[in-house]
C-alpha positions as CSV (number, residue, x, y, z in Angstrom):
1,M,-0.1,0.4,0.2
2,S,1.0,3.3,-1.1
3,V,0.4,6.2,1.6
4,G,1.9,9.1,0.2
5,K,4.8,10.9,1.0
6,A,3.1,12.7,3.9
7,V,1.7,9.8,6.2
8,D,4.1,9.0,9.0
9,I,3.9,4.5,8.6
10,K,4.5,4.2,12.4
11,Q,1.0,5.2,13.1
12,F,-0.4,2.4,11.6
13,G,1.5,-0.3,13.9
14,D,1.7,-3.6,13.6
15,V,0.5,-5.3,9.7
16,P,0.0,-8.5,8.5
17,K,2.8,-10.1,7.7
18,N,1.0,-10.2,3.9
19,I,0.9,-6.3,3.8
20,S,3.5,-3.6,3.0
21,I,2.9,-0.2,3.1
22,Y,5.5,2.5,1.5
23,N,5.2,6.2,1.1
24,Y,5.7,5.7,-2.5
25,V,5.7,2.8,-4.8
26,P,6.1,2.9,-8.6
27,Q,3.2,2.3,-9.8
28,V,2.9,1.9,-13.3
29,Q,5.6,-0.6,-13.0
30,L,3.5,-2.6,-10.4
31,L,0.6,-2.3,-12.2
32,A,2.1,-5.1,-14.5
33,D,2.1,-7.4,-11.8
34,V,-1.4,-7.2,-10.5
35,D,-4.9,-8.9,-11.1
36,I,-7.0,-6.1,-9.3
37,F,-6.0,-2.2,-8.4
38,I,-7.4,-0.5,-5.3
39,T,-7.4,3.2,-5.9
40,H,-9.0,6.3,-4.5
41,G,-9.9,7.1,-8.4
42,G,-7.4,10.1,-9.2
43,L,-7.6,10.8,-13.2
44,N,-4.2,9.6,-13.2
45,S,-4.0,6.7,-11.3
46,T,-7.4,5.5,-12.8
47,Q,-6.2,5.8,-16.8
48,E,-2.8,4.0,-15.4
49,G,-5.2,1.1,-14.1
50,L,-7.1,0.7,-16.9
51,L,-4.7,1.4,-19.8
52,A,-2.9,-2.0,-17.6
53,G,-6.2,-3.5,-18.2
54,I,-6.7,-4.1,-14.7
55,P,-10.4,-3.8,-13.2
56,L,-10.4,-1.5,-10.4
57,I,-12.0,-1.1,-6.7
58,V,-12.5,2.7,-6.4
59,I,-12.7,4.1,-2.8
60,P,-12.9,8.0,-4.3
61,Q,-12.1,10.3,-1.4
62,S,-12.8,14.0,-2.8
63,Y,-13.4,15.8,-6.0
64,D,-13.2,14.5,-9.2
65,Q,-12.6,10.9,-8.4
66,F,-16.4,10.0,-7.3
67,D,-17.2,11.0,-11.4
68,N,-14.3,8.6,-11.9
69,A,-15.3,5.9,-9.4
70,K,-19.5,6.4,-11.2
71,R,-18.1,6.3,-15.0
72,V,-16.0,3.4,-13.3
73,V,-18.9,1.1,-12.6
74,Q,-21.2,2.4,-15.1
75,L,-18.7,0.9,-17.8
76,E,-18.1,-1.8,-15.7
77,A,-14.3,-1.9,-15.5
78,G,-15.2,-2.0,-11.3
79,I,-16.5,-1.8,-8.2
80,S,-17.0,1.6,-6.0
81,L,-16.7,1.0,-2.3
82,D,-18.1,4.1,0.4
83,K,-15.0,5.5,2.3
84,N,-16.8,6.1,5.3
85,K,-18.2,1.7,5.1
86,I,-14.8,0.4,4.3
87,E,-14.1,-2.5,6.7
88,V,-12.4,-5.7,6.2
89,D,-15.5,-7.9,4.8
90,V,-16.4,-5.2,2.5
91,L,-13.0,-4.7,1.1
92,K,-13.0,-8.9,0.6
93,K,-16.2,-8.9,-0.8
94,A,-15.4,-7.0,-3.7
95,V,-12.6,-8.4,-4.2
96,N,-14.7,-11.6,-4.4
97,D,-16.8,-10.1,-6.4
98,I,-14.2,-9.2,-8.8
99,V,-12.0,-12.7,-9.1
100,S,-15.9,-14.3,-9.4
101,N,-16.7,-12.0,-12.5
102,F,-13.2,-11.6,-14.0
103,G,-14.5,-11.8,-17.7
104,K,-17.3,-9.1,-17.3
105,Y,-14.5,-7.1,-15.7
106,K,-12.3,-7.2,-18.0
107,N,-14.1,-6.9,-20.9
108,G,-15.5,-3.6,-19.4
109,V,-11.6,-2.4,-19.2
110,A,-11.1,-3.5,-22.8
111,K,-13.7,-1.3,-24.4
112,I,-12.3,1.6,-22.3
113,V,-9.2,1.2,-23.4
114,K,-10.5,0.6,-27.0
115,S,-12.1,3.9,-26.8
116,L,-9.2,5.9,-25.6
117,K,-7.2,4.6,-28.0
118,D,-9.4,5.1,-30.7
119,S,-9.8,8.7,-29.3
120,A,-6.3,9.5,-29.7
121,D,-6.0,7.8,-33.0
122,N,-9.2,10.3,-34.4
123,R,-6.9,13.6,-32.1
124,K,-4.0,12.3,-34.8
125,N,-5.7,12.3,-37.7
126,I,-7.6,15.4,-36.8
127,Y,-4.4,17.2,-36.6
128,K,-2.7,15.7,-39.8
129,K,-6.0,16.8,-41.6
130,L,-5.5,20.1,-40.2
131,F,-1.6,20.9,-40.2
132,V,0.6,18.6,-43.1
């Protein structure tokens, strides 16, 4: 888990051995090795996770993150959870839902990735028509 540079990791006390807490992690590099990405849903993290082809569990904290989470759910690319209702069982249920319906979520992610790539291609074609 990456908690940001301003957070004192010692405040978490003893954590289970299968959990690692860091102030910073190279997120894009790590995404190549995960099956599910738990994120606050900021635009950068959301796009990085989706472009890596990974279903998301979004726990929005503020601002655009709530809209990003809604869109991820609408497009069946992941699940959104209420930050005020996070408990072990809630998170475990979300992970199990994605694992149990992995094909559905991967398909949702694939549709978004295709849309992003198509959009980028369209912008390139427009640029070529206008400036070449």
